[in-house]
N, CA, C and O atoms as a CHARMM CRD file, in Angstrom:
* protein
*
  356
    1    1 UNK  N     25.12500 -84.37900 -46.61900 PROA 1      0.00000
    2    1 UNK  CA    25.05800 -83.51900 -47.77900 PROA 1      0.00000
    3    1 UNK  C     23.64600 -82.94100 -47.86600 PROA 1      0.00000
    4    1 UNK  O     22.65700 -83.64500 -47.65900 PROA 1      0.00000
    5    2 UNK  N     23.57300 -81.66000 -48.17200 PROA 2      0.00000
    6    2 UNK  CA    22.28600 -80.98800 -48.29500 PROA 2      0.00000
    7    2 UNK  C     21.72800 -81.17200 -49.69700 PROA 2      0.00000
    8    2 UNK  O     22.47600 -81.49700 -50.61900 PROA 2      0.00000
    9    3 UNK  N     20.41500 -80.96900 -49.87700 PROA 3      0.00000
   10    3 UNK  CA    19.77700 -81.18900 -51.17900 PROA 3      0.00000
   11    3 UNK  C     20.43900 -80.45000 -52.34300 PROA 3      0.00000
   12    3 UNK  O     20.40300 -80.91900 -53.48000 PROA 3      0.00000
   13    4 UNK  N     21.04200 -79.29500 -52.05500 PROA 4      0.00000
   14    4 UNK  CA    21.69200 -78.54400 -53.13900 PROA 4      0.00000
   15    4 UNK  C     23.11400 -79.03200 -53.42700 PROA 4      0.00000
   16    4 UNK  O     23.81800 -78.45200 -54.25300 PROA 4      0.00000
   17    5 UNK  N     23.53200 -80.10500 -52.74000 PROA 5      0.00000
   18    5 UNK  CA    24.85700 -80.67100 -52.96500 PROA 5      0.00000
   19    5 UNK  C     25.93800 -80.15400 -52.04000 PROA 5      0.00000
   20    5 UNK  O     27.08100 -80.60600 -52.11600 PROA 5      0.00000
   21    6 UNK  N     25.60300 -79.21300 -51.16700 PROA 6      0.00000
   22    6 UNK  CA    26.57600 -78.65200 -50.23500 PROA 6      0.00000
   23    6 UNK  C     27.01800 -79.71300 -49.23400 PROA 6      0.00000
   24    6 UNK  O     26.19800 -80.40500 -48.63000 PROA 6      0.00000
   25    7 UNK  N     28.33300 -79.82200 -49.07300 PROA 7      0.00000
   26    7 UNK  CA    28.90300 -80.71300 -48.05900 PROA 7      0.00000
   27    7 UNK  C     29.37600 -79.83300 -46.91500 PROA 7      0.00000
   28    7 UNK  O     30.44800 -79.23100 -46.98500 PROA 7      0.00000
   29    8 UNK  N     28.57000 -79.76100 -45.86000 PROA 8      0.00000
   30    8 UNK  CA    28.81400 -78.80500 -44.77800 PROA 8      0.00000
   31    8 UNK  C     29.96500 -79.20200 -43.86400 PROA 8      0.00000
   32    8 UNK  O     30.66600 -78.33000 -43.35100 PROA 8      0.00000
   33    9 UNK  N     30.17100 -80.46700 -43.65500 PROA 9      0.00000
   34    9 UNK  CA    31.17500 -80.92600 -42.69400 PROA 9      0.00000
   35    9 UNK  C     32.02500 -82.00500 -43.36000 PROA 9      0.00000
   36    9 UNK  O     31.50700 -83.03100 -43.79800 PROA 9      0.00000
   37   10 UNK  N     33.33100 -81.76600 -43.43100 PROA 10     0.00000
   38   10 UNK  CA    34.24400 -82.76400 -43.99900 PROA 10     0.00000
   39   10 UNK  C     35.50900 -82.82400 -43.15500 PROA 10     0.00000
   40   10 UNK  O     36.09100 -81.79500 -42.81100 PROA 10     0.00000
   41   11 UNK  N     35.91800 -84.02000 -42.83200 PROA 11     0.00000
   42   11 UNK  CA    37.20900 -84.22500 -42.18600 PROA 11     0.00000
   43   11 UNK  C     37.33100 -83.70000 -40.76800 PROA 11     0.00000
   44   11 UNK  O     38.43300 -83.36900 -40.33100 PROA 11     0.00000
   45   12 UNK  N     36.24100 -83.61600 -40.04700 PROA 12     0.00000
   46   12 UNK  CA    36.31600 -83.13700 -38.66500 PROA 12     0.00000
   47   12 UNK  C     36.51800 -84.33000 -37.72300 PROA 12     0.00000
   48   12 UNK  O     35.92400 -85.39300 -37.90100 PROA 12     0.00000
   49   13 UNK  N     37.35600 -84.12600 -36.73600 PROA 13     0.00000
   50   13 UNK  CA    37.60100 -85.17100 -35.75600 PROA 13     0.00000
   51   13 UNK  C     38.05200 -84.50800 -34.46100 PROA 13     0.00000
   52   13 UNK  O     38.95800 -83.67500 -34.46800 PROA 13     0.00000
   53   14 UNK  N     37.42800 -84.87300 -33.36400 PROA 14     0.00000
   54   14 UNK  CA    37.87100 -84.38400 -32.06900 PROA 14     0.00000
   55   14 UNK  C     37.37200 -85.32100 -30.98600 PROA 14     0.00000
   56   14 UNK  O     36.47500 -86.13500 -31.20400 PROA 14     0.00000
   57   15 UNK  N     37.96800 -85.18900 -29.82600 PROA 15     0.00000
   58   15 UNK  CA    37.58900 -86.01400 -28.67900 PROA 15     0.00000
   59   15 UNK  C     37.44800 -85.10700 -27.47500 PROA 15     0.00000
   60   15 UNK  O     38.24900 -84.19700 -27.26400 PROA 15     0.00000
   61   16 UNK  N     36.42700 -85.36800 -26.69600 PROA 16     0.00000
   62   16 UNK  CA    36.21800 -84.62600 -25.45500 PROA 16     0.00000
   63   16 UNK  C     36.16000 -85.61800 -24.31100 PROA 16     0.00000
   64   16 UNK  O     35.68200 -86.74200 -24.46700 PROA 16     0.00000
   65   17 UNK  N     36.63900 -85.20100 -23.19300 PROA 17     0.00000
   66   17 UNK  CA    36.60400 -86.04200 -22.00700 PROA 17     0.00000
   67   17 UNK  C     35.70700 -85.38000 -20.95500 PROA 17     0.00000
   68   17 UNK  O     35.43400 -84.18200 -21.02300 PROA 17     0.00000
   69   18 UNK  N     35.26100 -86.16700 -19.99600 PROA 18     0.00000
   70   18 UNK  CA    34.41400 -85.64200 -18.93100 PROA 18     0.00000
   71   18 UNK  C     35.08000 -84.42900 -18.29400 PROA 18     0.00000
   72   18 UNK  O     36.26400 -84.46500 -17.95800 PROA 18     0.00000
   73   19 UNK  N     34.31900 -83.36600 -18.13400 PROA 19     0.00000
   74   19 UNK  CA    34.83100 -82.14100 -17.52300 PROA 19     0.00000
   75   19 UNK  C     35.38500 -81.13800 -18.50500 PROA 19     0.00000
   76   19 UNK  O     35.65400 -79.99900 -18.12600 PROA 19     0.00000
   77   20 UNK  N     35.56700 -81.52600 -19.76800 PROA 20     0.00000
   78   20 UNK  CA    36.06000 -80.59500 -20.78300 PROA 20     0.00000
   79   20 UNK  C     35.01400 -79.53900 -21.09400 PROA 20     0.00000
   80   20 UNK  O     33.81300 -79.80300 -21.04300 PROA 20     0.00000
   81   21 UNK  N     35.47900 -78.35000 -21.41300 PROA 21     0.00000
   82   21 UNK  CA    34.64400 -77.28100 -21.93900 PROA 21     0.00000
   83   21 UNK  C     35.10200 -77.05600 -23.36200 PROA 21     0.00000
   84   21 UNK  O     36.29900 -76.93200 -23.62000 PROA 21     0.00000
   85   22 UNK  N     34.15900 -77.00200 -24.28900 PROA 22     0.00000
   86   22 UNK  CA    34.50300 -77.01600 -25.70500 PROA 22     0.00000
   87   22 UNK  C     33.77200 -75.90600 -26.43100 PROA 22     0.00000
   88   22 UNK  O     32.58000 -75.69800 -26.20600 PROA 22     0.00000
   89   23 UNK  N     34.46400 -75.19500 -27.29400 PROA 23     0.00000
   90   23 UNK  CA    33.85500 -74.17500 -28.13900 PROA 23     0.00000
   91   23 UNK  C     34.11500 -74.51100 -29.59500 PROA 23     0.00000
   92   23 UNK  O     35.21000 -74.94700 -29.95000 PROA 23     0.00000
   93   24 UNK  N     33.12500 -74.31100 -30.42700 PROA 24     0.00000
   94   24 UNK  CA    33.24400 -74.58800 -31.85900 PROA 24     0.00000
   95   24 UNK  C     33.10600 -73.26200 -32.59000 PROA 24     0.00000
   96   24 UNK  O     32.02100 -72.68300 -32.63800 PROA 24     0.00000
   97   25 UNK  N     34.20100 -72.78400 -33.15600 PROA 25     0.00000
   98   25 UNK  CA    34.23400 -71.48300 -33.80900 PROA 25     0.00000
   99   25 UNK  C     34.50000 -71.63100 -35.29600 PROA 25     0.00000
  100   25 UNK  O     35.18100 -72.56600 -35.71700 PROA 25     0.00000
  101   26 UNK  N     33.97000 -70.71700 -36.09100 PROA 26     0.00000
  102   26 UNK  CA    34.23700 -70.70800 -37.52100 PROA 26     0.00000
  103   26 UNK  C     33.31500 -69.73900 -38.21900 PROA 26     0.00000
  104   26 UNK  O     32.34300 -69.26900 -37.62600 PROA 26     0.00000
  105   27 UNK  N     33.60500 -69.43000 -39.47600 PROA 27     0.00000
  106   27 UNK  CA    32.78500 -68.48500 -40.22800 PROA 27     0.00000
  107   27 UNK  C     31.43300 -69.08000 -40.59600 PROA 27     0.00000
  108   27 UNK  O     31.22800 -70.28900 -40.49500 PROA 27     0.00000
  109   28 UNK  N     30.51800 -68.22400 -41.02100 PROA 28     0.00000
  110   28 UNK  CA    29.21200 -68.68500 -41.49900 PROA 28     0.00000
  111   28 UNK  C     29.40900 -69.71600 -42.59500 PROA 28     0.00000
  112   28 UNK  O     30.23900 -69.54300 -43.48700 PROA 28     0.00000
  113   29 UNK  N     28.63400 -70.79500 -42.51700 PROA 29     0.00000
  114   29 UNK  CA    28.70500 -71.83600 -43.53800 PROA 29     0.00000
  115   29 UNK  C     29.79100 -72.86600 -43.32300 PROA 29     0.00000
  116   29 UNK  O     29.98700 -73.74100 -44.16700 PROA 29     0.00000
  117   30 UNK  N     30.50200 -72.78200 -42.21000 PROA 30     0.00000
  118   30 UNK  CA    31.60100 -73.71400 -41.96200 PROA 30     0.00000
  119   30 UNK  C     31.12300 -75.08400 -41.49300 PROA 30     0.00000
  120   30 UNK  O     31.88200 -76.05200 -41.53600 PROA 30     0.00000
  121   31 UNK  N     29.87000 -75.17300 -41.04700 PROA 31     0.00000
  122   31 UNK  CA    29.33800 -76.45500 -40.59800 PROA 31     0.00000
  123   31 UNK  C     29.20300 -76.60100 -39.10500 PROA 31     0.00000
  124   31 UNK  O     29.02400 -77.71500 -38.61200 PROA 31     0.00000
  125   32 UNK  N     29.28400 -75.50300 -38.36600 PROA 32     0.00000
  126   32 UNK  CA    29.17700 -75.56900 -36.89900 PROA 32     0.00000
  127   32 UNK  C     27.81700 -76.11400 -36.45800 PROA 32     0.00000
  128   32 UNK  O     27.75100 -77.05300 -35.66500 PROA 32     0.00000
  129   33 UNK  N     26.74700 -75.53400 -36.96700 PROA 33     0.00000
  130   33 UNK  CA    25.40000 -75.97400 -36.58000 PROA 33     0.00000
  131   33 UNK  C     25.13600 -77.40200 -37.03700 PROA 33     0.00000
  132   33 UNK  O     24.50600 -78.17900 -36.31900 PROA 33     0.00000
  133   34 UNK  N     25.61300 -77.74900 -38.22500 PROA 34     0.00000
  134   34 UNK  CA    25.44100 -79.11500 -38.72700 PROA 34     0.00000
  135   34 UNK  C     26.18800 -80.10300 -37.84000 PROA 34     0.00000
  136   34 UNK  O     25.66400 -81.16900 -37.51700 PROA 34     0.00000
  137   35 UNK  N     27.40000 -79.75400 -37.44800 PROA 35     0.00000
  138   35 UNK  CA    28.18900 -80.61600 -36.56900 PROA 35     0.00000
  139   35 UNK  C     27.46000 -80.84300 -35.24400 PROA 35     0.00000
  140   35 UNK  O     27.35000 -81.97700 -34.78000 PROA 35     0.00000
  141   36 UNK  N     26.96800 -79.77100 -34.64200 PROA 36     0.00000
  142   36 UNK  CA    26.25000 -79.92000 -33.37800 PROA 36     0.00000
  143   36 UNK  C     24.96600 -80.71700 -33.56500 PROA 36     0.00000
  144   36 UNK  O     24.59200 -81.50400 -32.69600 PROA 36     0.00000
  145   37 UNK  N     24.29200 -80.52000 -34.69000 PROA 37     0.00000
  146   37 UNK  CA    23.09900 -81.31700 -34.98000 PROA 37     0.00000
  147   37 UNK  C     23.42000 -82.80300 -35.07500 PROA 37     0.00000
  148   37 UNK  O     22.65600 -83.63700 -34.58900 PROA 37     0.00000
  149   38 UNK  N     24.53700 -83.13300 -35.69500 PROA 38     0.00000
  150   38 UNK  CA    24.94200 -84.53900 -35.78600 PROA 38     0.00000
  151   38 UNK  C     25.31900 -85.08600 -34.41900 PROA 38     0.00000
  152   38 UNK  O     24.98700 -86.22700 -34.09500 PROA 38     0.00000
  153   39 UNK  N     26.01200 -84.28300 -33.60900 PROA 39     0.00000
  154   39 UNK  CA    26.38500 -84.72700 -32.26100 PROA 39     0.00000
  155   39 UNK  C     25.17100 -84.99000 -31.38500 PROA 39     0.00000
  156   39 UNK  O     25.20300 -85.86200 -30.51700 PROA 39     0.00000
  157   40 UNK  N     24.09500 -84.23300 -31.61200 PROA 40     0.00000
  158   40 UNK  CA    22.86400 -84.38200 -30.81800 PROA 40     0.00000
  159   40 UNK  C     21.88600 -85.36500 -31.43600 PROA 40     0.00000
  160   40 UNK  O     20.87100 -85.68400 -30.81700 PROA 40     0.00000
  161   41 UNK  N     22.15600 -85.84900 -32.62400 PROA 41     0.00000
  162   41 UNK  CA    21.27000 -86.80600 -33.27000 PROA 41     0.00000
  163   41 UNK  C     20.08200 -86.18500 -33.96900 PROA 41     0.00000
  164   41 UNK  O     19.14300 -86.89500 -34.33000 PROA 41     0.00000
  165   42 UNK  N     20.09700 -84.85900 -34.17400 PROA 42     0.00000
  166   42 UNK  CA    18.99100 -84.21800 -34.88800 PROA 42     0.00000
  167   42 UNK  C     19.27000 -84.09200 -36.37700 PROA 42     0.00000
  168   42 UNK  O     18.36600 -83.78600 -37.15500 PROA 42     0.00000
  169   43 UNK  N     20.51700 -84.32800 -36.78000 PROA 43     0.00000
  170   43 UNK  CA    20.92700 -84.32100 -38.18900 PROA 43     0.00000
  171   43 UNK  C     21.68200 -85.61700 -38.43600 PROA 43     0.00000
  172   43 UNK  O     22.57400 -85.97400 -37.66500 PROA 43     0.00000
  173   44 UNK  N     21.33400 -86.32200 -39.50300 PROA 44     0.00000
  174   44 UNK  CA    22.00100 -87.59000 -39.82300 PROA 44     0.00000
  175   44 UNK  C     23.32200 -87.32700 -40.53500 PROA 44     0.00000
  176   44 UNK  O     23.36900 -86.54200 -41.48200 PROA 44     0.00000
  177   45 UNK  N     24.37500 -87.96400 -40.09500 PROA 45     0.00000
  178   45 UNK  CA    25.66200 -87.89400 -40.78600 PROA 45     0.00000
  179   45 UNK  C     25.59200 -88.78000 -42.02800 PROA 45     0.00000
  180   45 UNK  O     25.00700 -89.86300 -41.99300 PROA 45     0.00000
  181   46 UNK  N     26.18800 -88.31800 -43.12100 PROA 46     0.00000
  182   46 UNK  CA    26.18200 -89.12600 -44.34400 PROA 46     0.00000
  183   46 UNK  C     27.37200 -90.07000 -44.41000 PROA 46     0.00000
  184   46 UNK  O     27.39200 -90.99000 -45.22800 PROA 46     0.00000
  185   47 UNK  N     28.36300 -89.84900 -43.55500 PROA 47     0.00000
  186   47 UNK  CA    29.49700 -90.76400 -43.47800 PROA 47     0.00000
  187   47 UNK  C     30.15500 -90.59100 -42.11500 PROA 47     0.00000
  188   47 UNK  O     29.83700 -89.66100 -41.37400 PROA 47     0.00000
  189   48 UNK  N     31.05700 -91.47800 -41.80000 PROA 48     0.00000
  190   48 UNK  CA    31.74900 -91.43000 -40.52400 PROA 48     0.00000
  191   48 UNK  C     30.87900 -91.93700 -39.38900 PROA 48     0.00000
  192   48 UNK  O     29.81400 -92.51200 -39.61400 PROA 48     0.00000
  193   49 UNK  N     31.34000 -91.71900 -38.17800 PROA 49     0.00000
  194   49 UNK  CA    30.58300 -92.16800 -37.01700 PROA 49     0.00000
  195   49 UNK  C     30.81400 -91.21300 -35.86300 PROA 49     0.00000
  196   49 UNK  O     31.83200 -90.52400 -35.78900 PROA 49     0.00000
  197   50 UNK  N     29.85200 -91.19000 -34.97600 PROA 50     0.00000
  198   50 UNK  CA    29.90400 -90.34400 -33.79200 PROA 50     0.00000
  199   50 UNK  C     29.68400 -91.24400 -32.58900 PROA 50     0.00000
  200   50 UNK  O     28.68000 -91.94900 -32.49800 PROA 50     0.00000
  201   51 UNK  N     30.62900 -91.20900 -31.67500 PROA 51     0.00000
  202   51 UNK  CA    30.52000 -91.99000 -30.44400 PROA 51     0.00000
  203   51 UNK  C     30.35200 -91.05100 -29.26800 PROA 51     0.00000
  204   51 UNK  O     31.10100 -90.08500 -29.12300 PROA 51     0.00000
  205   52 UNK  N     29.37000 -91.33600 -28.42800 PROA 52     0.00000
  206   52 UNK  CA    29.13600 -90.58200 -27.20600 PROA 52     0.00000
  207   52 UNK  C     29.20300 -91.58500 -26.07000 PROA 52     0.00000
  208   52 UNK  O     28.35800 -92.47300 -25.95900 PROA 52     0.00000
  209   53 UNK  N     30.21200 -91.43700 -25.23000 PROA 53     0.00000
  210   53 UNK  CA    30.42100 -92.36200 -24.11000 PROA 53     0.00000
  211   53 UNK  C     30.43800 -93.81200 -24.59900 PROA 53     0.00000
  212   53 UNK  O     29.92100 -94.70900 -23.93300 PROA 53     0.00000
  213   54 UNK  N     31.03700 -94.02600 -25.76400 PROA 54     0.00000
  214   54 UNK  CA    31.15900 -95.37200 -26.31800 PROA 54     0.00000
  215   54 UNK  C     29.95100 -95.86800 -27.07900 PROA 54     0.00000
  216   54 UNK  O     29.97300 -96.98100 -27.60300 PROA 54     0.00000
  217   55 UNK  N     28.88100 -95.06300 -27.15700 PROA 55     0.00000
  218   55 UNK  CA    27.65700 -95.43800 -27.85500 PROA 55     0.00000
  219   55 UNK  C     27.58500 -94.72400 -29.20300 PROA 55     0.00000
  220   55 UNK  O     27.92600 -93.54500 -29.30400 PROA 55     0.00000
  221   56 UNK  N     27.14700 -95.42900 -30.22200 PROA 56     0.00000
  222   56 UNK  CA    27.00700 -94.84400 -31.54800 PROA 56     0.00000
  223   56 UNK  C     25.80500 -93.91900 -31.59600 PROA 56     0.00000
  224   56 UNK  O     24.69300 -94.31400 -31.24700 PROA 56     0.00000
  225   57 UNK  N     26.03600 -92.66000 -32.03800 PROA 57     0.00000
  226   57 UNK  CA    24.95400 -91.69300 -32.16000 PROA 57     0.00000
  227   57 UNK  C     24.28900 -91.85200 -33.52000 PROA 57     0.00000
  228   57 UNK  O     24.94700 -91.82000 -34.56100 PROA 57     0.00000
  229   58 UNK  N     22.99300 -92.02000 -33.48900 PROA 58     0.00000
  230   58 UNK  CA    22.18300 -92.07000 -34.70500 PROA 58     0.00000
  231   58 UNK  C     20.95600 -91.20600 -34.46000 PROA 58     0.00000
  232   58 UNK  O     20.59000 -90.97500 -33.30800 PROA 58     0.00000
  233   59 UNK  N     20.30600 -90.71800 -35.52900 PROA 59     0.00000
  234   59 UNK  CA    19.08000 -89.95000 -35.30000 PROA 59     0.00000
  235   59 UNK  C     18.07700 -90.78000 -34.48000 PROA 59     0.00000
  236   59 UNK  O     17.79300 -91.93200 -34.80900 PROA 59     0.00000
  237   60 UNK  N     17.56300 -90.18900 -33.44000 PROA 60     0.00000
  238   60 UNK  CA    16.59200 -90.87600 -32.60000 PROA 60     0.00000
  239   60 UNK  C     17.19700 -91.75000 -31.51700 PROA 60     0.00000
  240   60 UNK  O     16.46200 -92.45500 -30.82600 PROA 60     0.00000
  241   61 UNK  N     18.50800 -91.72700 -31.34600 PROA 61     0.00000
  242   61 UNK  CA    19.16400 -92.56700 -30.33600 PROA 61     0.00000
  243   61 UNK  C     18.96700 -91.96600 -28.95200 PROA 61     0.00000
  244   61 UNK  O     19.85400 -91.29700 -28.42200 PROA 61     0.00000
  245   62 UNK  N     17.80100 -92.20800 -28.37600 PROA 62     0.00000
  246   62 UNK  CA    17.45500 -91.59800 -27.09500 PROA 62     0.00000
  247   62 UNK  C     18.39600 -92.00100 -25.97300 PROA 62     0.00000
  248   62 UNK  O     18.70700 -91.18800 -25.10200 PROA 62     0.00000
  249   63 UNK  N     18.85200 -93.24900 -25.98500 PROA 63     0.00000
  250   63 UNK  CA    19.74900 -93.69600 -24.91000 PROA 63     0.00000
  251   63 UNK  C     21.04800 -92.90300 -24.91400 PROA 63     0.00000
  252   63 UNK  O     21.64500 -92.69100 -23.85900 PROA 63     0.00000
  253   64 UNK  N     21.49200 -92.46600 -26.08100 PROA 64     0.00000
  254   64 UNK  CA    22.71900 -91.66900 -26.17200 PROA 64     0.00000
  255   64 UNK  C     22.42400 -90.22000 -25.79100 PROA 64     0.00000
  256   64 UNK  O     23.22400 -89.58900 -25.09900 PROA 64     0.00000
  257   65 UNK  N     21.29300 -89.68900 -26.23300 PROA 65     0.00000
  258   65 UNK  CA    20.94400 -88.30700 -25.93000 PROA 65     0.00000
  259   65 UNK  C     20.77700 -88.09100 -24.43200 PROA 65     0.00000
  260   65 UNK  O     20.99300 -86.98400 -23.93800 PROA 65     0.00000
  261   66 UNK  N     20.39900 -89.12700 -23.71200 PROA 66     0.00000
  262   66 UNK  CA    20.23900 -89.00600 -22.25900 PROA 66     0.00000
  263   66 UNK  C     21.57900 -88.79400 -21.56100 PROA 66     0.00000
  264   66 UNK  O     21.60800 -88.34700 -20.41400 PROA 66     0.00000
  265   67 UNK  N     22.68100 -89.10200 -22.22400 PROA 67     0.00000
  266   67 UNK  CA    24.00800 -88.98100 -21.63200 PROA 67     0.00000
  267   67 UNK  C     24.59000 -87.57600 -21.73600 PROA 67     0.00000
  268   67 UNK  O     25.63300 -87.29200 -21.14700 PROA 67     0.00000
  269   68 UNK  N     23.92600 -86.70000 -22.47700 PROA 68     0.00000
  270   68 UNK  CA    24.50200 -85.36700 -22.71000 PROA 68     0.00000
  271   68 UNK  C     23.52600 -84.27000 -22.33100 PROA 68     0.00000
  272   68 UNK  O     22.32300 -84.50100 -22.21500 PROA 68     0.00000
  273   69 UNK  N     24.05500 -83.08600 -22.14200 PROA 69     0.00000
  274   69 UNK  CA    23.23400 -81.90500 -21.88900 PROA 69     0.00000
  275   69 UNK  C     23.37700 -80.96600 -23.07300 PROA 69     0.00000
  276   69 UNK  O     24.48900 -80.68500 -23.52100 PROA 69     0.00000
  277   70 UNK  N     22.25900 -80.48400 -23.57500 PROA 70     0.00000
  278   70 UNK  CA    22.27000 -79.61700 -24.74600 PROA 70     0.00000
  279   70 UNK  C     21.35000 -78.43100 -24.49700 PROA 70     0.00000
  280   70 UNK  O     20.23100 -78.59900 -24.01300 PROA 70     0.00000
  281   71 UNK  N     21.81600 -77.24200 -24.82500 PROA 71     0.00000
  282   71 UNK  CA    20.97100 -76.05300 -24.83800 PROA 71     0.00000
  283   71 UNK  C     20.89000 -75.62200 -26.28700 PROA 71     0.00000
  284   71 UNK  O     21.89600 -75.25100 -26.89100 PROA 71     0.00000
  285   72 UNK  N     19.68200 -75.67300 -26.84800 PROA 72     0.00000
  286   72 UNK  CA    19.50600 -75.39400 -28.26300 PROA 72     0.00000
  287   72 UNK  C     19.67500 -73.91000 -28.57100 PROA 72     0.00000
  288   72 UNK  O     19.50600 -73.05800 -27.69900 PROA 72     0.00000
  289   73 UNK  N     20.00700 -73.61900 -29.81200 PROA 73     0.00000
  290   73 UNK  CA    20.29700 -72.25800 -30.25800 PROA 73     0.00000
  291   73 UNK  C     19.09300 -71.34000 -30.12500 PROA 73     0.00000
  292   73 UNK  O     19.22100 -70.21500 -29.64300 PROA 73     0.00000
  293   74 UNK  N     17.94200 -71.80100 -30.54200 PROA 74     0.00000
  294   74 UNK  CA    16.74700 -70.96600 -30.50000 PROA 74     0.00000
  295   74 UNK  C     15.81400 -71.45300 -29.40200 PROA 74     0.00000
  296   74 UNK  O     15.53400 -72.64700 -29.29300 PROA 74     0.00000
  297   75 UNK  N     15.34400 -70.52800 -28.60100 PROA 75     0.00000
  298   75 UNK  CA    14.41700 -70.88100 -27.53600 PROA 75     0.00000
  299   75 UNK  C     13.40500 -69.76300 -27.38500 PROA 75     0.00000
  300   75 UNK  O     13.74000 -68.58700 -27.52000 PROA 75     0.00000
  301   76 UNK  N     12.18300 -70.13100 -27.10900 PROA 76     0.00000
  302   76 UNK  CA    11.15900 -69.12500 -26.86100 PROA 76     0.00000
  303   76 UNK  C     11.02400 -68.85200 -25.37200 PROA 76     0.00000
  304   76 UNK  O     10.22300 -68.01400 -24.95900 PROA 76     0.00000
  305   77 UNK  N     11.80600 -69.55700 -24.56900 PROA 77     0.00000
  306   77 UNK  CA    11.76500 -69.37200 -23.12200 PROA 77     0.00000
  307   77 UNK  C     12.87100 -68.41800 -22.68400 PROA 77     0.00000
  308   77 UNK  O     13.82700 -68.18900 -23.42500 PROA 77     0.00000
  309   78 UNK  N     12.74300 -67.87000 -21.49700 PROA 78     0.00000
  310   78 UNK  CA    13.75100 -66.94500 -20.99700 PROA 78     0.00000
  311   78 UNK  C     14.25400 -67.40100 -19.63700 PROA 78     0.00000
  312   78 UNK  O     13.52600 -68.02100 -18.86200 PROA 78     0.00000
  313   79 UNK  N     15.50100 -67.08500 -19.36800 PROA 79     0.00000
  314   79 UNK  CA    16.09900 -67.25100 -18.05500 PROA 79     0.00000
  315   79 UNK  C     15.93200 -68.61200 -17.42400 PROA 79     0.00000
  316   79 UNK  O     16.29300 -69.63400 -18.00900 PROA 79     0.00000
  317   80 UNK  N     15.37700 -68.61700 -16.21600 PROA 80     0.00000
  318   80 UNK  CA    15.26000 -69.82800 -15.42200 PROA 80     0.00000
  319   80 UNK  C     14.40200 -70.89000 -16.10300 PROA 80     0.00000
  320   80 UNK  O     14.69100 -72.07900 -15.97000 PROA 80     0.00000
  321   81 UNK  N     13.35200 -70.49300 -16.83200 PROA 81     0.00000
  322   81 UNK  CA    12.50300 -71.46300 -17.52600 PROA 81     0.00000
  323   81 UNK  C     13.29700 -72.20800 -18.59700 PROA 81     0.00000
  324   81 UNK  O     13.09300 -73.40600 -18.79700 PROA 81     0.00000
  325   82 UNK  N     14.19300 -71.51500 -19.28200 PROA 82     0.00000
  326   82 UNK  CA    15.03700 -72.13500 -20.30400 PROA 82     0.00000
  327   82 UNK  C     15.98700 -73.13800 -19.66400 PROA 82     0.00000
  328   82 UNK  O     16.15100 -74.24600 -20.17500 PROA 82     0.00000
  329   83 UNK  N     16.61100 -72.76400 -18.55700 PROA 83     0.00000
  330   83 UNK  CA    17.51700 -73.68000 -17.85800 PROA 83     0.00000
  331   83 UNK  C     16.77800 -74.89800 -17.33900 PROA 83     0.00000
  332   83 UNK  O     17.28100 -76.01700 -17.43900 PROA 83     0.00000
  333   84 UNK  N     15.58400 -74.69400 -16.78300 PROA 84     0.00000
  334   84 UNK  CA    14.79600 -75.81200 -16.27100 PROA 84     0.00000
  335   84 UNK  C     14.45800 -76.79000 -17.38400 PROA 84     0.00000
  336   84 UNK  O     14.62000 -78.00000 -17.22500 PROA 84     0.00000
  337   85 UNK  N     13.98600 -76.26300 -18.51900 PROA 85     0.00000
  338   85 UNK  CA    13.62900 -77.12300 -19.65600 PROA 85     0.00000
  339   85 UNK  C     14.81100 -77.96200 -20.09400 PROA 85     0.00000
  340   85 UNK  O     14.67400 -79.17400 -20.25700 PROA 85     0.00000
  341   86 UNK  N     15.95900 -77.35700 -20.28800 PROA 86     0.00000
  342   86 UNK  CA    17.11500 -78.08600 -20.79400 PROA 86     0.00000
  343   86 UNK  C     17.69800 -79.04700 -19.76700 PROA 86     0.00000
  344   86 UNK  O     18.25600 -80.08300 -20.12900 PROA 86     0.00000
  345   87 UNK  N     17.57400 -78.71300 -18.51400 PROA 87     0.00000
  346   87 UNK  CA    17.98900 -79.67400 -17.48600 PROA 87     0.00000
  347   87 UNK  C     17.10800 -80.90400 -17.51600 PROA 87     0.00000
  348   87 UNK  O     17.59200 -82.01900 -17.32300 PROA 87     0.00000
  349   88 UNK  N     15.80500 -80.71300 -17.75800 PROA 88     0.00000
  350   88 UNK  CA    14.87200 -81.84500 -17.86100 PROA 88     0.00000
  351   88 UNK  C     15.13900 -82.68300 -19.10800 PROA 88     0.00000
  352   88 UNK  O     15.02300 -83.90800 -19.07100 PROA 88     0.00000
  353   89 UNK  N     15.49900 -82.02000 -20.22100 PROA 89     0.00000
  354   89 UNK  CA    15.78700 -82.75800 -21.44700 PROA 89     0.00000
  355   89 UNK  C     16.97900 -83.66500 -21.25800 PROA 89     0.00000
  356   89 UNK  O     17.37200 -84.36900 -22.18800 PROA 89     0.00000
């Protein structure tokens, strides 16, 4: 829940398996960015749980973050430098 009382994500549930390609679509304010933030551990969930390869995702859970690849929405890098950075992350 955000400071103004907004509940961005409610009742979402999905499962992905190795090799899946996944897209998250919805209108502005639907909670897409918040959901991805929770999946990456950069936003704390206020309820429920997130499992990545059987590990509980919590903010700062580096061992879980090492299991996934993420390309962030905003980057100051371009092209190959952006890919290199995210591959290293």
